[in-house]
Each structure stands twice: as structure tokens, then as C-alpha cells.
C-alpha positions in Angstrom: -12.5 -18.0 26.5 -9.0 -17.0 26.0 -10.7 -13.9 24.0 -12.7 -13.1 27.5 -10.2 -12.2 29.7 -9.0 -9.1 27.7 -12.3 -7.8 27.1 -12.9 -8.5 31.4 -9.7 -6.8 32.5 -10.1 -3.6 30.4 -14.3 -3.6 30.9 -13.3 -3.8 34.8 -10.2 -1.1 34.2 -13.2 1.3 32.5 -15.8 0.7 35.4 -12.9 0.6 38.2 -10.8 3.9 36.8 -13.9 5.9 36.2 -15.9 4.9 39.7 -12.9 6.1 41.4 -12.3 9.3 39.4 -15.9 10.5 39.9 -15.6 9.7 43.6 -12.5 11.9 44.0 -14.0 14.6 41.9 -17.1 14.6 44.6 -15.2 14.1 47.4 -12.9 16.9 47.4 -15.3 19.0 45.2 -13.4 18.8 42.0 -15.9 20.3 39.7 -13.9 18.7 36.5 -14.4 15.2 37.6 -18.1 15.5 39.4 -20.8 13.9 37.9 -23.4 16.5 37.2 -27.0 16.2 35.8 -29.9 18.6 35.7 -33.2 17.8 33.6 -35.5 20.6 33.5 -39.3 20.1 31.9 -41.4 23.2 32.4 -43.8 22.4 29.9 -42.8 24.4 27.5 -39.0 23.8 27.2 -36.6 21.3 28.2 -33.3 22.0 29.6 -30.7 19.0 29.9 -27.5 19.2 31.4 -24.7 16.7 31.8 -21.1 17.9 32.8 -17.2 15.7 33.2 -17.4 13.7 30.7 -13.5 13.3 31.4 -13.0 10.6 33.9 -15.1 8.5 31.3 -12.5 9.9 28.8 -9.7 8.4 31.0 -11.4 5.3 31.9 -11.5 4.5 27.6 -7.9 5.5 27.7 -6.9 3.5 30.7 -9.0 0.3 29.2 -8.1 0.6 25.9 -3.9 0.4 27.4 -4.8 -2.4 29.4 -6.3 -4.3 27.2 -3.0 -3.9 24.5 -0.5 -4.7 27.2 -2.2 -7.9 28.5 -2.5 -8.8 24.2 1.0 -8.2 24.1 1.9 -10.0 27.0 -0.2 -12.9 26.2 1.5 -13.0 22.4 4.9 -13.4 24.0 4.1 -16.3 26.8 
């Protein structure tokens, strides 16, 4: 159970921060924070676009920081 808690906090931070950043992007029309997906198949060519991975990267960084801080706090107790 002790190893599950840091994962739970870091995963929750990742999901929460990513959702909040994508929500802010759509609410205020900030293209760098908006989730845009486009797929076109015209039987001859495939066109695939996926934009703005910045909220995912920020979410990963935040989850890493939260996990490290949680583990350091756990060691000090």
C-alpha cells in the first residue's frame, strides 16, 4: 500500500493538471493549450494531425515533482 500512494498522487496530479490546462485552452481559445485532433481519409491518402502536447508534458513534469516531494516527505517521517 505504501508504494501505491505516491503513484496515486502523481497520477492524479497528471490527470488533473492536464485536464485543467486543456480546459483553460478551450475556454480562452489558447491554441497552444487546446486539444485538436483531425483525421482525413480520402481513400488515397491519410492525413492525421494531433496538436498541443504541451499540457501533457506539463502534467508529466508536475506528476514527477509531486512524486519526488511525496517520497522525500515520507522518508523524513
